[in-house]
C-alpha positions in Angstrom: -47.0 -44.3 -1.2 -46.1 -43.4 -4.8 -47.3 -44.8 -8.1 -44.3 -47.1 -8.1 -45.6 -48.9 -5.0 -49.1 -49.2 -6.6 -47.5 -50.7 -9.7 -45.7 -53.3 -7.6 -49.0 -54.3 -6.0 -50.7 -54.5 -9.4 -47.9 -56.7 -10.8 -48.2 -59.0 -7.8 -52.0 -59.3 -8.3 -51.4 -60.5 -11.9 -49.3 -63.4 -10.6 -51.8 -64.6 -8.0 -53.5 -67.3 -10.2 -50.1 -69.1 -10.3 -49.9 -69.3 -6.5 -51.1 -72.5 -4.8 -52.7 -70.5 -2.0 -54.0 -67.2 -3.4 -54.9 -65.8 0.0 -51.5 -66.4 1.4 -50.0 -64.9 -1.8 -52.0 -61.7 -1.4 -50.9 -61.4 2.2 -47.3 -62.1 1.4 -47.2 -59.7 -1.6 -48.9 -56.9 0.3 -46.6 -57.4 3.3 -43.5 -57.3 1.1 -44.6 -54.1 -0.7 -45.5 -52.4 2.6 -42.2 -53.4 4.0 -40.4 -51.9 1.0 -42.5 -48.7 1.3 -41.7 -48.4 5.0 -38.0 -48.9 4.4 -37.9 -46.5 1.6 -39.8 -43.9 3.7 -37.3 -44.3 6.5 -34.4 -43.8 4.1 -35.8 -40.6 2.7 -33.9 -37.4 3.7 -35.7 -35.8 6.7 -37.3 -32.5 5.8 -36.6 -30.8 9.1 -32.9 -30.9 7.9 -33.7 -29.1 4.7 -33.3 -25.3 4.8 -34.7 -22.8 2.3 -33.6 -19.3 1.5 -34.0 -16.9 -1.4 -31.9 -14.3 -3.2 -32.2 -12.2 -6.3 -34.1 -9.1 -7.5 -36.3 -7.1 -5.2 -37.7 -4.7 -7.9 -38.5 -4.9 -11.5 -40.2 -2.5 -13.9 -43.6 -3.6 -15.3 -42.9 -5.4 -18.5 -39.5 -6.6 -17.4 -38.2 -9.9 -16.1 -36.7 -10.5 -12.7 -34.9 -13.6 -11.3 -35.4 -14.9 -7.8 -33.3 -18.0 -6.8 -34.5 -20.5 -4.2 -31.6 -22.2 -2.3 -32.3 -25.6 -0.8 -29.6 -26.7 1.8 -29.5 -30.4 2.7 -28.0 -30.5 6.2 -28.9 -34.2 6.8 -26.5 -37.1 6.3 -28.6 -38.6 3.4 -29.0 -37.7 -0.2 -32.0 -35.5 -0.8 -34.2 -36.7 -3.7 -36.8 -33.9 -3.9 -39.6 -32.5 -6.0 -40.0 -28.8 -5.3 -43.0 -26.5 -6.1 -42.2 -22.9 -5.5 -45.5 -21.1 -5.9 -46.0 -17.4 -6.4 -49.2 -15.3 -6.9 -50.5 -15.7 -10.4 -49.9 -12.1 -11.5 -46.2 -12.6 -10.7 -45.8 -14.6 -13.9 -43.5 -17.2 -12.4 -41.6 -19.6 -14.7 -39.2 -21.9 -12.8 -36.1 -23.1 -14.6 -36.5 -26.5 -12.9 -40.0 -28.0 -13.6 -41.8 -29.2 -10.5 -42.0 -32.8 -11.9 -38.2 -33.1 -12.0 -36.6 -34.9 -9.0 -33.5 -33.1 -7.7 -30.5 -34.9 -6.2 -28.9 -32.9 -3.5 -25.9 -34.6 -1.7 -25.5 -34.5 2.0 -24.3 -31.1 3.1 -24.8 -29.6 -0.4 -27.1 -26.8 -1.6 -29.2 -26.7 -4.8 -30.1 -23.4 -6.5 -33.5 -23.2 -8.2 -34.0 -20.0 -10.2 -37.4 -18.7 -11.0 -38.0 -16.1 -13.7 -40.8 -13.6 -12.9 -42.5 -11.5 -15.6 -45.3 -9.7 -13.7 -48.5 -8.7 -15.4 -49.5 -6.1 -12.8 -47.8 -3.3 -10.9 -47.4 -3.5 -7.1 -46.0 -6.0 -4.6 -45.9 -9.7 -5.7 -45.1 -12.0 -2.8 -44.0 -15.6 -2.9 -47.1 -17.7 -2.0 -45.9 -21.1 -0.7 -43.1 -23.7 -0.9 -43.7 -27.4 -1.1 -40.9 -29.9 -0.8 -41.4 -33.7 -1.3 -38.5 -36.0 -0.3 -38.3 -39.5 -1.9 -36.6 -42.6 -0.7 -34.0 -44.4 -2.8 -36.6 -46.7 -4.4 -39.1 -43.8 -4.8 -41.8 -45.9 -3.3 -42.6 -43.4 -0.5 -42.0 -39.8 0.3 -42.1 -37.2 3.0 -43.7 -33.9 2.2 -43.6 -30.5 3.8 -45.8 -27.6 2.7 -44.5 -24.4 4.3 -46.9 -21.7 5.4 -47.4 -18.9 2.7 -44.4 -16.8 2.1 -41.8 -19.1 3.6 -39.1 -18.2 3.0 -40.5 -14.7 2.7 -39.8 -12.7 -0.5 -41.7 -9.9 -2.1 -41.0 -8.5 -5.6 -42.0 -4.9 -6.1 -43.2 -4.2 -9.6 -42.5 -0.6 -10.5 -44.8 1.3 -12.9 -43.9 1.8 -16.5 -42.2 4.9 -17.5 -42.9 4.9 -21.3 -43.1 8.7 -21.4 -39.3 8.8 -20.6 -38.8 9.0 -24.3 -40.2 12.5 -24.3 -37.8 13.8 -21.6 -34.9 14.8 -23.9 -37.2 17.0 -26.0 -38.8 18.6 -23.0 -35.4 19.3 -21.4 -34.2 21.0 -24.6 -37.3 23.3 -24.5 -36.6 23.9 -20.8 -33.0 25.1 -21.6 -34.4 27.4 -24.3 -36.9 28.9 -21.8 -34.1 29.4 -19.3 -32.0 31.2 -21.8 -34.8 33.5 -23.0 -35.7 34.4 -19.4 -32.1 35.2 -18.5 -31.8 37.8 -21.3 -35.2 39.3 -21.6 -34.9 41.6 -18.5 -37.3 42.3 -15.8 -40.3 40.2 -15.7 -42.8 38.4 -13.5 -41.5 35.3 -11.7 -37.7 36.0 -12.2 -34.8 36.5 -9.8 -31.8 38.8 -10.1 -28.8 37.2 -11.7 -26.0 39.6 -12.7 -25.2 43.0 -14.2 -24.0 43.6 -17.8 -23.5 46.5 -20.2 -26.5 47.9 -21.9 -27.0 47.0 -25.6 -29.6 48.4 -28.0 -32.9 46.7 -27.5 -32.7 46.2 -23.8 -35.6 47.2 -21.7 -34.7 50.6 -20.1 -36.6 49.5 -17.0 -33.8 47.0 -16.4 -31.1 49.7 -16.1 -29.5 49.8 -12.7 -28.8 53.5 -12.3 -26.8 53.2 -9.1 -24.4 50.7 -10.5 -24.2 52.7 -13.8 -23.2 55.8 -11.8 -20.4 53.9 -10.0 -19.0 52.4 -13.3 -19.6 55.5 -15.5 -21.3 53.1 -17.9 -24.9 52.0 -18.5 -25.5 48.6 -16.8 -28.6 46.6 -16.9 -29.8 43.8 -14.6 -30.3 40.3 -16.0 -32.8 38.0 -14.5 -32.8 34.2 -14.3 -35.7 31.8 -13.9 -36.8 31.4 -10.3 -35.7 28.2 -8.7 -37.3 26.2 -5.9 -40.8 26.8 -7.3 -43.2 24.3 -5.9 -45.1 21.6 -7.8 -47.7 19.3 -6.2 -48.8 16.2 -8.1 -52.1 14.8 -6.7 -53.2 11.4 -7.8 -56.9 10.6 -7.5 -57.0 6.9 -6.6 -60.8 6.7 -6.3 -63.3 4.7 -8.3 -62.8 6.8 -11.5 -59.1 5.8 -11.6 -60.1 2.1 -12.0 -61.7 2.7 -15.4 -59.6 1.0 -18.1 -58.5 3.4 -20.8 -56.9 1.2 -23.5 -54.9 -1.6 -22.0 -54.4 -0.2 -18.5 -56.3 1.6 -15.7 -56.6 5.3 -15.7 -54.4 5.4 -12.6 -51.4 3.9 -14.5 -51.7 6.6 -17.2 -51.7 9.3 -14.5 -48.7 7.8 -12.8 -46.7 7.7 -16.1 -47.6 11.4 -16.7 -46.7 12.3 -13.1 -43.3 10.6 -13.5 -42.4 12.6 -16.6 -43.6 15.9 -14.9 -41.6 15.1 -11.8 -38.4 14.4 -13.8 -38.8 17.6 -15.8 -39.5 19.8 -12.8 -36.7 18.3 -10.8 -34.3 19.1 -13.6 -35.7 22.7 -13.7 -34.7 23.1 -10.0 -38.3 23.0 -8.7 -39.5 21.3 -5.6 -41.9 18.4 -6.3 -44.4 16.9 -3.8 -46.8 14.1 -4.4 -50.1 13.1 -2.7 -52.2 10.1 -3.6 -55.6 9.9 -2.0 -59.2 8.8 -2.4 -61.2 8.5 0.9 -57.9 8.5 2.7 -54.3 9.5 1.9 -52.6 6.5 0.4 -49.1 7.9 -0.3 -47.1 11.1 0.2 -43.6 12.1 -1.1 -41.9 15.3 -0.2 -39.3 17.0 -2.4 -36.5 16.8 0.0 -33.4 15.0 -1.2 -33.8 15.9 -4.9 -31.2 13.5 -6.3 -33.2 10.5 -5.2 -36.6 12.2 -5.6 -37.7 10.3 -8.8 -36.6 6.9 -7.4 -38.5 7.6 -4.1 -41.6 8.7 -6.0 -41.5 5.5 -8.2 -41.2 3.3 -5.1 -44.1 5.1 -3.4 -46.6 4.9 -6.3 -45.7 1.3 -7.2 -48.1 -0.4 -4.7 -51.0 2.1 -5.4 -54.2 0.4 -6.6 -57.6 2.0 -7.5 -60.0 2.0 -4.6 -63.7 1.5 -5.4 -64.8 4.5 -3.2 -65.8 8.0 -3.9 -62.9 10.4 -3.8 -63.0 12.9 -0.9 -61.9 16.2 -2.6 -62.4 18.0 0.7 -59.7 15.8 2.2 -57.4 16.4 -0.8 -57.9 20.2 -0.7 -57.2 20.2 3.0 -54.0 18.2 2.7 -52.7 20.5 -0.1 -53.5 23.6 1.9 -52.0 22.2 5.1 -48.8 21.0 3.4 -48.2 23.8 1.0 -48.0 27.3 2.5 -46.2 28.8 -0.4 -48.0 29.4 -3.7 -47.6 26.2 -5.8 -48.6 24.6 -9.0 -51.1 21.9 -8.1 -51.6 19.2 -10.9 -54.6 17.0 -10.1 -54.8 13.8 -12.1 -58.4 12.8 -12.1 -61.4 12.2 -14.5 -63.6 14.9 -16.0 -66.7 13.2 -14.6 -69.6 15.5 -13.8 -70.8 13.5 -10.7 -67.3 13.3 -9.0 -66.1 16.8 -9.8 -69.4 18.6 -9.7 -70.3 17.4 -6.2 -66.8 16.9 -4.8 -64.3 19.2 -6.3 -66.2 22.3 -7.4 -67.4 23.3 -3.8 -63.8 23.3 -2.5 -62.1 24.6 -5.6 -62.4 28.4 -4.9 -60.5 27.9 -1.6 -57.8 25.9 -3.4 -57.5 28.1 -6.4 -57.2 31.2 -4.2 -53.8 30.2 -2.9 -52.4 27.9 -5.7 -52.4 27.6 -9.4 -54.5 24.5 -10.3 -54.2 22.3 -13.3 -56.7 19.4 -13.9 -55.1 16.5 -16.0 -57.6 14.0 -17.4 -57.6 11.4 -20.2 -60.0 10.9 -23.0 -62.1 7.7 -23.1 -61.7 6.4 -26.6 -64.9 4.3 -26.3 -66.9 7.5 -26.0 -65.2 9.1 -29.0 -65.8 6.0 -31.1 -69.5 5.9 -30.3 -69.9 9.5 -31.4 -68.0 9.1 -34.7 -69.1 5.7 -35.9 -72.5 5.4 -37.4 -75.0 3.7 -35.1 -76.2 0.2 -36.0 -79.7 -0.4 -34.9 -81.6 0.9 -31.8 -79.0 -0.2 -29.4 -76.3 1.6 -31.3 -78.4 4.8 -31.4 -79.0 4.7 -27.6 -75.2 4.1 -27.0 -74.4 7.0 -29.3 -76.9 9.3 -27.5 -75.4 8.3 -24.1 -71.9 9.1 -25.4 -72.9 12.5 -26.7 -74.5 13.2 -23.3 -71.4 12.1 -21.4 -69.2 14.4 -23.6 -71.6 17.3 -23.1 -71.3 16.8 -19.4 -67.5 16.8 -19.7 -67.7 20.1 -21.5 -69.9 21.6 -18.8 -67.4 20.5 -16.1 -64.5 21.9 -18.1 -66.3 25.3 -18.5 -67.1 25.4 -14.8 -63.4 24.6 -13.9 -62.2 27.3 -16.3 -64.4 29.9 -14.7 -62.4 29.3 -11.5 -59.2 30.0 -13.2 -58.2 26.3 -13.5 -56.3 25.0 -16.5 -57.8 21.9 -17.9 -55.7 19.4 -19.8 -57.9 16.8 -21.5 -55.8 14.4 -23.8 -55.8 10.8 -25.0 -54.0 8.4 -22.8 -50.9 8.1 -25.0 -50.6 12.0 -25.1 -51.4 12.9 -21.5 -47.8 12.9 -20.3 -46.3 15.1 -23.0 -49.3 17.4 -23.0 -49.1 18.0 -19.3 -45.3 18.6 -19.6 -46.0 21.1 -22.3 -48.5 22.9 -20.1 -45.9 23.1 -17.3 -43.3 24.5 -19.7 -45.8 27.1 -21.0 -46.6 28.3 -17.5 -43.0 28.4 -16.7 -42.2 30.5 -19.8 -45.0 32.9 -18.9 -43.8 33.2 -15.3 -47.2 31.9 -14.0 -45.9 29.2 -11.7 
């Protein structure tokens, strides 16, 4: 029964004093309203004849807007007068074009399209939660209602991570082309492959002269070398408890993902093989470098549902996975936090075994809160204690950095907005020096 039926009963109650027999009046009025309600309910379109399907976007980048359309098909012989509530999880940011209070009219055999605009606030999979359809009779005195089980009809929108560091890619690619050109002409060097022969010019390294080819041509020829292709890069994302710390407006894991995407795009354009491992106490995602044209899209899709886990990271597991998967010497970039407890007890014991076979780079982000506590003058005893704790935390970071450096590890410690370009510069520097 709707508010309209209740209004009819109230109007009848106001007229009861004018009736000669109020008791009979109450019975007659109530019976009439109930009869109208029953007839109206019987004339409402049956909900078992209403079908629901969805169509629209399956993926959207964080910060963007997607559109998913709900299609209601009325297969009954009556006009459907319906209120529809299409519920999504709160973080999906759903905004229906048709408000739930509006009553839709769908003719018999017709279909209504109800678009929903989604602006997600979080990365990952955002499913449809539930669908509720309320079918009214012609007088709107009564209704039938069906609340489908969660996710019916099923639809999941995958929210891909931001790739704000993409704006740095043209500059890094220009530097990569310069490095490639220098390495082609500089002659014999570490980490290069034979390219072609050319005539000797003044200034060439005499060690690059190919004496056999020169004897056959009766001219002095030198070998030129090009940068090695199919070098191996392994991006390791630490998804443990330290990745849940918010640095600025997003978790540390999101900053690491953005930096890993820029590094992957750059390395793939350089002809290197890129693998990815995301792990904490267990391996959460893996991507291999096969099928390079689609590598970046596969990597984006793999890291989209990753969320920080409030567990201690098992660096023994990570080291074992890297050593098992990568037989050839590789550049291993570990995105984690320079936290003395996590790295000192977890990573440092297994680091010699990992660094003996691979070149290791640790990529971490600054915590601006610590920096602010050490630069701003303390206010009162609480401020002094906070500043002392910040100085102690920074000192522990320095000790961890020194311990990592002693094992031959390159440490990149940058603010969140500079981590992606800084780690890309480190990759280019190692490539220019032939140290990959």
